[in-house]
Steps between C-alpha positions, in 0.01 A plus 500: 500500500656383826701819513185711483337302767810544723508880445137532593549296816784729615294812414216371713727389789642864496164644494391283815817595681446885409143467614594367832759768545221760406258367737744520798618841405134632455402358837797618692516828304144580561533429887820718497337786327189475734754550794650803344790337311645530150268423205807337324397141584137538402613649165765232438237235571269641251770520243602140572139395463483674163826328406357162603172562292687617198756216515224234537340637182836504320491878462851642453386811690565308816868557449465877478279497822757292688784731378302801631451316832884453523546856415243600783683293734816675435360841515322407833816348656707805413227724646460294805854489577551875447729450189 
């Protein structure tokens, strides 16, 4: 019983941290997009928010969305660097 409670606490903590990251990315990404910049940060923030929401609910799809976010980050970084 104690292990289940500990796992739930970790999951909720992860969701809170991801939600904070998502909020910052969405706010900054929206501002950057408004100024004519890359939509990457806004999209990354939305994906981080989806990860936070699903993680909070205990939905394993959060792992897939986070993996897609990492893949998107890799593609964006290569595109931005000209590689």
